C-alpha positions, -999 to +999 in steps of 0.1 A: +001+003-001+025+022+006+046+018-027+013+024-040+008+058-030+048+062-035+041+059-072+012+083-072+030+109-055+054+102-082+032+107-113+018+140-097+051+156-092+062+187-104+096+197-116+115+215-142+137+189-158+131+165-183+124+129-182+130+119-214+115+085-232+131+053-232+154+053-268+170+029-292+193+056-307+222+052-279+223+016-284+222+024-324+250+049-318+273+027-305+267+001-329+272+026-356+305+037-338+318-002-336+313-006-373+330+026-385+358+020-363+364-019-375+356-009-408+382+015-410+409-007-395+397-031-415+400-013-449+432+002-439+443-035-434+430-044-475+407-067-456+377-081-482+346-059-470+363-037-452+356-004-471+314-018-468+315-022-433+334+017-433+307+031-451+277+008-435+287+026-400+293+060-412+260+058-426+245+044-397+258+071-374+247+101-396+208+084-400+210+084-363+224+120-354+197+138-377+167+115-361+182+120-327+183+161-335+154+157-347+134+147-315+157+170-294+146+198-317+108+183-308+113+188-273+126+220-269+103+234-300+070+218-299+066+202-264+087+226-248+103+203-224+131+223-223+127+245-191+156+268-178+175+241-158+176+216-188+187+247-205+213+256-182+224+216-184+226+220-222+250+249-216+271+230-191+274+205-216+282+218-246+313+239-221+327+204-216+322+194-248+345+221-260+367+219-234+374+182-247+379+199-282+403+221-264+423+193-252+421+172-283+438+203-302+463+203-273+477+170-279+485+181-317+500+216-306+520+194-281+537+174-310+544+201-328+562+222-307+582+190-294+589+182-326+602+224-335+620+232-304+640+196-306+645+188-337+659+150-340+692+141-361+665+120-385+652+155-396+686+171-396+684+182-362+667+217-381+635+230-385+616+228-402+633+197-419+656+202-445+640+184-473+603+206-461+594+236-488+563+255-458+535+271-471+543+308-469+521+329-443+512+352-471+487+342-498+460+314-487+467+311-448+463+349-445+431+350-472+415+324-449+423+345-416+406+374-431+378+349-441+373+332-407+375+365-384+348+377-409+326+350-401+331+352-365+319+391-369+285+380-387+279+352-367+280+375-338+256+403-359+233+369-364+234+363-327+225+403-316+198+402-342+178+375-329+177+385-299+165+421-308+144+397-326+156+412-362+144+381-386+156+390-416+188+400-405+197+369-385+189+352-418+212+376-436+241+372-416+235+334-413+239+334-448+270+355-452+284+332-426+277+302-447+289+317-472+326+330-458+328+292-441+320+274-476+347+299-492+377+294-466+370+250-468+372+256-506+406+276-502+420+254-475+416+228-503+432+243-524+458+247-504+461+215-498+468+204-536+495+233-547+514+226-511+549+211-519+549+181-492+522+158-478+516+139-446+543+113-449+570+141-451+586+135-418+572+150-386+564+183-402+540+170-427+522+147-400+516+177-377+503+203-400+477+180-424+468+165-391+462+199-370+448+215-401+430+186-412+410+183-380+406+218-380+391+221-414+365+188-404+360+210-373+347+240-398+329+213-418+307+203-390+303+237-372+288+248-414+265+222-405+254+235-372+249+271-383+233+256-421+208+237-395+204+269-374+197+288-404+163+262-413+155+264-379+158+304-379+136+304-412+111+282-396+106+302-367+120+274-343+136+305-321+124+329-297+148+359-285+150+341-253+151+303-261+174+300-291+203+277-274+207+258-305+219+288-324+240+296-292+255+264-292+267+267-328+279+298-324+301+291-292+313+261-313+315+287-345+340+309-320+359+276-311+367+274-348+380+308-351+403+306-322+421+272-327+430+290-363+446+315-348+466+297-331+473+275-360+478+302-376+506+315-353+524+279-350+524+261-380+523+289-404+545+316-387+562+306-359+572+272-372+586+285-405 
């Protein structure tokens, strides 16, 4: 009898937390990640079926990501489940995610400075190695810096516009930001095609391509996040006080900007 009364009290308890319904997405995400990892390893070792497993894992992950985030958007926009305390938890989660990304890039910068401050005899005891002709700072790197910093300014304009309920300005700012991001990615790809060295050319090539390549991947992810925010702005999913999805994309984009400044100063300028 006591348990029954407790169960009834639980059903009528009022609180601001969002208790999500049981979902298959975490289990399916784990399966997709496992397939992607195993497929990548088997493909690199030329096992039969590795490429197919890799593609299936990638497709499964992309599909689950779109469906899972669709559920989150529905819960936040149409079901009004994201109260103040839930949004606070989402903010903490996004902050911790960005901190983990900082640690991720810290490892690459550590490898670069460790190799450049004490170059070993295998690469001639000098930095850059004797066989490497580095990419010059002027040209594409400097142009990309201008593009990325400009995109940071336009996305901030979009944030201020949505706070002041200026929807047209928000849409225009996001379009400009996405355009600058795509131009940055295109120029980065052009730089790779014209670079006088590749990822196999000593530790310099490895550090350069791994760091700039992962930064380019983060630019691509940020571009997708901003594009989704653009669609949601058009569909009136956001208000002047409730637009954390857009805020999270902005935080991520500023993180991408800051990483590029450190990357430019180390790989393109100091390391030359």
